[in-house]
C-alpha positions in Angstrom: -115.2 -110.5 -28.3 -113.2 -109.4 -31.4 -111.3 -106.2 -31.2 -112.2 -103.3 -33.5 -109.7 -102.9 -36.3 -108.4 -99.5 -37.6 -106.2 -99.0 -40.6 -103.0 -97.0 -40.1 -102.4 -94.4 -42.8 -99.6 -91.9 -43.4 -101.8 -88.8 -44.0 -105.5 -87.8 -43.7 -107.8 -89.6 -46.1 -110.6 -88.0 -48.2 -113.0 -90.9 -47.6 -112.7 -91.5 -43.9 -112.5 -89.7 -40.5 -108.8 -89.5 -39.6 -107.6 -89.7 -36.0 -104.1 -88.3 -35.8 -101.9 -89.0 -32.8 -98.9 -86.9 -32.0 -96.6 -85.5 -29.4 -95.4 -82.1 -28.5 -93.2 -81.1 -25.5 -93.5 -84.7 -24.2 -97.3 -84.5 -24.2 -99.5 -86.8 -26.4 -102.5 -85.4 -28.2 -105.1 -86.4 -30.7 -106.7 -84.5 -33.6 -109.7 -85.5 -35.7 -110.2 -84.6 -39.3 -113.4 -85.1 -41.2 -113.9 -84.1 -44.8 -117.2 -82.1 -45.3 -118.2 -84.3 -48.2 -118.1 -87.4 -46.0 -120.5 -85.8 -43.4 -123.5 -86.0 -45.7 -124.5 -82.3 -45.4 -123.7 -82.0 -41.6 -120.6 -79.9 -42.4 -120.2 -77.0 -44.8 -116.3 -77.1 -44.6 -113.8 -79.8 -43.8 -113.4 -80.1 -40.0 -110.2 -80.4 -38.1 -110.5 -80.5 -34.3 -108.3 -78.7 -31.7 -105.7 -80.9 -30.0 -107.5 -83.3 -27.6 -106.4 -85.7 -24.9 -105.8 -89.1 -26.7 -108.7 -91.0 -25.1 -111.1 -88.1 -25.6 -110.0 -87.9 -29.3 -110.4 -91.6 -29.8 -113.9 -91.6 -28.2 -115.0 -88.5 -30.1 -113.8 -90.0 -33.4 -115.8 -93.2 -32.7 -118.9 -91.1 -31.8 -118.6 -89.1 -35.0 -118.1 -92.2 -37.1 -121.1 -93.9 -35.7 -123.2 -90.7 -36.1 -122.4 -90.1 -39.8 -121.7 -93.8 -40.6 -118.1 -93.3 -41.8 -114.9 -95.3 -41.4 -112.0 -94.2 -39.1 -108.4 -94.4 -40.1 -105.4 -93.6 -37.8 -102.3 -91.5 -38.6 -99.8 -92.5 -35.9 -96.2 -91.9 -37.0 -94.9 -91.9 -33.4 -96.4 -95.3 -32.3 -98.8 -93.8 -29.7 -101.8 -96.1 -30.4 -103.2 -97.8 -27.3 -103.9 -101.5 -27.7 -107.1 -101.3 -25.6 -108.6 -99.2 -28.4 -108.5 -102.1 -30.8 -106.1 -103.5 -33.4 -104.1 -101.1 -35.6 -103.1 -102.6 -39.0 -101.5 -101.4 -42.2 -103.0 -102.3 -45.6 -100.5 -104.0 -47.8 
């Protein structure tokens, strides 16, 4: 079975759900950003989640993407992506 592929970006994108991975005080977290315009009327304002456990953040981003039929991109400046989530690539 082919792995899912996710584009790595340097900042949240206006045309995709952005899963941001980061670290603070040695603890890894995830945050989800979704532009209101992308949500097709489901959101009045742009949405940014609280900090989540990384796996919970990944699963929540996938659920949201499936629900509103939107792509996911990943902001991961610290190299925290987990290979079992899929392939992370950077567009040339």
